[in-house]
C-alpha positions in Angstrom: 0.0 0.0 0.0 1.4 3.4 -1.0 1.9 5.8 1.9 0.4 9.3 1.8 2.4 12.2 0.5 2.2 13.9 3.9 1.1 12.4 7.2 1.0 14.5 10.3 0.0 13.0 13.7 -0.5 15.2 16.8 2.2 17.6 15.5 3.0 20.2 18.1 5.4 23.1 18.2 5.9 25.4 21.2 8.3 28.3 21.0 10.0 29.0 24.3 9.4 32.6 25.2 12.4 33.5 27.4 11.1 36.6 29.1 7.7 36.1 27.6 5.3 33.2 28.0 5.8 30.2 25.7 3.9 30.4 22.4 2.2 27.2 21.2 2.2 27.6 17.4 0.8 24.1 16.5 -1.6 22.4 18.9 -1.7 18.8 17.8 -2.1 18.9 14.0 -3.6 15.7 12.4 -3.5 16.0 8.6 -3.2 13.5 5.8 -2.6 14.5 2.2 -2.8 11.7 -0.4 -0.4 11.4 -3.3 -1.3 13.4 -6.4 -3.5 15.9 -4.5 -3.5 19.6 -5.2 -4.0 20.6 -1.5 -4.6 24.1 -0.2 -3.5 25.0 3.4 -5.2 28.3 4.3 -5.2 30.4 7.4 -4.8 34.0 8.7 -1.5 35.4 9.5 0.0 33.8 12.6 -2.2 30.7 12.3 0.7 28.3 12.2 1.1 27.7 8.4 4.7 28.8 8.1 5.7 26.9 11.3 4.2 23.7 9.8 6.0 24.2 6.5 9.3 25.0 8.2 9.1 21.8 10.2 8.6 19.8 7.0 11.5 21.6 5.4 13.8 20.9 8.4 14.2 24.5 9.3 12.3 24.2 12.6 12.3 21.4 15.1 8.9 20.0 16.2 8.2 19.8 19.9 6.3 16.5 19.6 4.2 14.4 17.3 5.0 12.6 14.0 5.5 14.0 10.5 6.1 11.8 7.5 6.8 12.7 3.9 6.0 9.9 1.5 6.3 7.5 4.4 9.7 8.8 5.6 9.8 10.2 9.1 11.3 13.7 9.0 13.6 12.9 12.0 14.6 9.3 11.8 14.7 9.2 8.0 15.6 12.8 7.4 17.6 12.4 4.2 14.9 10.5 2.4 12.2 12.9 3.7 14.2 16.0 2.4 14.7 14.4 -1.0 10.9 13.8 -1.3 10.0 17.5 -1.1 10.8 20.8 -2.8 9.9 24.0 -1.0 9.3 27.4 -2.5 9.7 29.8 0.5 7.7 33.0 1.0 10.9 35.1 1.4 12.8 36.0 -1.8 16.2 34.6 -0.7 18.6 33.9 -3.6 22.3 33.3 -4.1 23.2 36.7 -5.4 26.8 35.7 -6.5 25.6 33.2 -9.1 23.8 33.5 -12.4 20.4 31.8 -12.8 21.9 28.8 -14.6 24.7 28.5 -12.0 22.3 28.6 -9.1 20.2 25.8 -10.5 23.3 23.6 -11.3 24.7 24.1 -7.8 21.3 23.4 -6.2 21.0 20.2 -8.3 24.4 19.2 -7.0 23.3 19.7 -3.4 20.7 17.0 -4.0 23.2 14.7 -5.8 21.5 14.9 -9.2 23.9 13.5 -11.8 24.8 16.0 -14.5 23.2 13.8 -17.2 19.9 13.9 -15.3 19.8 17.6 -14.5 16.9 19.6 -15.9 18.4 23.0 -15.8 17.6 24.2 -19.3 14.1 22.7 -19.1 13.4 24.6 -15.8 14.8 27.8 -17.1 12.5 27.7 -20.1 9.5 26.6 -18.1 9.9 29.5 -15.7 10.4 32.1 -18.5 14.0 32.8 -17.5 15.7 32.0 -20.8 16.8 35.6 -21.4 18.0 35.8 -17.8 19.9 32.5 -17.6 23.3 34.1 -17.5 22.3 37.1 -15.4 23.4 37.4 -11.8 20.5 36.7 -9.4 21.2 40.1 -7.7 20.1 41.8 -10.8 16.7 40.0 -11.1 13.4 41.7 -10.3 11.2 40.4 -7.5 9.1 38.4 -9.9 12.1 36.9 -11.6 13.6 35.9 -8.3 10.3 34.2 -7.5 10.6 32.2 -10.7 14.2 31.2 -9.8 13.0 30.0 -6.4 10.4 27.8 -8.0 12.9 26.4 -10.4 15.3 25.6 -7.6 12.6 23.7 -5.7 12.1 21.4 -8.7 15.7 20.5 -9.6 15.5 17.1 -7.9 12.0 16.3 -9.2 10.4 16.0 -5.7 7.3 13.9 -5.1 5.8 16.8 -3.0 6.0 20.5 -4.0 5.3 23.0 -1.3 4.4 26.5 -2.5 4.4 29.1 0.3 2.7 32.2 -1.1 4.3 31.7 -4.5 2.4 34.5 -6.3 2.8 37.2 -3.7 3.8 40.4 -5.4 4.1 38.9 -8.9 2.4 40.0 -12.1 -0.6 38.4 -13.8 1.5 36.9 -16.6 3.8 35.0 -14.2 0.8 33.7 -12.2 -0.8 32.3 -15.3 2.5 30.8 -16.5 3.3 29.4 -13.0 -0.1 27.7 -12.5 -0.1 26.2 -16.0 3.3 24.6 -15.2 2.3 23.5 -11.7 -1.0 22.0 -13.1 1.1 19.9 -15.5 3.3 18.7 -12.7 0.2 17.8 -10.7 -1.3 15.8 -13.6 2.0 13.9 -13.9 1.7 12.9 -10.2 3.4 15.6 -8.2 1.6 16.3 -5.0 1.2 20.1 -4.5 0.7 21.8 -1.1 -0.2 25.5 -1.6 -0.5 28.2 1.0 -1.9 31.5 -0.3 -3.9 34.6 0.7 -5.3 34.7 -2.8 -8.4 32.6 -2.0 -9.7 32.7 -5.5 -6.6 30.9 -6.6 -7.0 28.2 -4.0 -10.7 27.8 -4.9 -9.8 27.3 -8.6 -6.7 25.1 -8.2 -7.1 23.0 -5.1 -9.1 19.8 -5.0 -9.0 19.8 -1.2 -8.6 22.6 1.4 -7.7 22.7 5.0 -8.1 25.8 7.1 -5.8 26.3 10.1 -6.4 28.8 12.8 -4.7 29.4 16.1 -2.5 26.3 15.5 -5.5 23.9 14.9 -7.1 22.5 11.8 -10.7 23.8 11.8 -11.8 22.5 8.4 -10.4 19.8 6.0 -12.6 18.8 3.1 -12.8 18.6 -0.7 -13.2 22.2 -1.9 -16.6 21.6 -3.6 -17.9 19.8 -0.5 -16.7 22.6 1.8 -18.4 25.3 -0.4 -21.6 23.3 -0.7 -22.0 23.0 3.1 -22.0 26.8 3.5 -25.6 27.8 3.5 -25.2 31.2 1.8 -26.0 32.7 -1.6 -26.1 36.2 -3.1 -29.0 37.4 -5.2 -28.3 40.3 -7.6 -31.2 42.2 -9.1 -30.6 44.7 -11.8 -33.4 47.4 -11.9 -34.6 48.8 -15.3 -34.0 52.3 -13.9 -30.8 53.1 -11.9 -31.4 53.8 -8.3 -29.6 56.4 -6.2 -30.9 55.0 -2.9 -32.7 51.9 -1.9 -36.3 52.0 -0.9 -36.7 51.7 2.9 -38.6 48.4 2.5 -35.6 46.8 0.8 -33.2 48.2 3.4 -35.3 46.6 6.1 -35.1 43.3 4.2 -31.3 43.5 4.3 -30.6 44.5 0.8 -27.7 46.6 -0.3 -26.9 48.7 -3.4 -23.8 47.7 -5.2 -21.4 50.1 -6.9 -22.7 49.2 -10.3 -26.3 49.9 -9.3 -27.6 46.3 -8.6 -29.7 45.4 -5.5 -27.8 42.7 -3.6 -29.3 40.2 -1.1 -27.1 37.9 1.0 -29.4 35.1 2.0 -29.5 31.5 3.3 -31.3 29.1 0.9 -32.5 27.0 3.8 -34.4 29.9 5.3 -35.3 32.2 2.4 -36.6 31.6 -1.1 -35.6 33.7 -4.1 -39.3 34.2 -4.9 -39.8 36.0 -1.5 -36.9 38.4 -2.2 -38.1 39.1 -5.7 -41.6 39.8 -4.4 -40.1 42.3 -1.9 -38.4 44.1 -4.8 -41.6 44.3 -6.8 -43.6 45.5 -3.7 -41.1 48.3 -3.3 -42.1 49.5 -6.8 -38.8 48.5 -8.5 -39.0 47.1 -12.1 -36.6 44.2 -12.6 -34.4 44.0 -15.8 -32.3 41.0 -14.8 -31.4 38.7 -11.9 -28.5 36.4 -11.1 -27.3 34.4 -8.1 -23.8 33.7 -6.8 -22.8 30.7 -4.7 -20.7 31.2 -1.5 -17.0 31.4 -2.4 -14.0 30.3 -0.5 -13.4 33.8 0.9 -16.9 33.8 2.4 -16.3 30.4 4.0 -12.8 31.4 5.2 -14.0 34.6 6.9 -16.9 32.8 8.5 -14.7 30.1 10.0 -11.8 32.3 11.2 -13.4 35.5 12.4 
């Protein structure tokens, strides 16, 4: 039986405070990520995401619990566990004394990748760095440095790719290029663990999402299933004549006027019917030109669970 890509059991981390009280960053995390998943790990700042990733990467020592990467314990089988993952950190830390090509070659050497098996040119092209291949990393823009970090994480063809805020501060073109390449990797079997504050990205890309808050997992479900459980919808009504203000009757019913002049109702399908809301609009003397509904999105779910 194939072991999961990541398996965390009662993982805990407490930072000793010295002059301040100890800080418990992870409070017994239980989490299993199957191989081939595109998994989103979400949470507000300070929730424990970075601590968890740094433990997997070997940068932070766990206090207790078990963490395995592709069946390899991160402590007793450290070398095998490290070879199984590639981590793209949040911070833009690069080797400023080397060119892009040199940095990738050296990083592949760290992992013991034979020269005949190195994918330096492939990664340079995939990350859109061809015209920067012989440029010193210190002369790269922030977006280009991000591309280099992603390429470095892939030099040893890891089974698990961890992306910690990979599109923070980068342009739209890079985002599209990055996600296209990562999707291809995922289809080929690479397990992807993504942390991001761009929740629309997580909703579109991730097949499963876990939400962590105050060091604990508070949700862990397939994305579609998580969204379906949230009893909330938005009804948008476009009047035939633009309104400057909402009739008092609609304000009492909880409606709001959007910037583009639509009447917006946030409602729970289990408690309210669309017909009742439309009837209220007509009773207020508003003629309807068009209607549409929007399902709850991941941002709505996230804010509800973490506030």
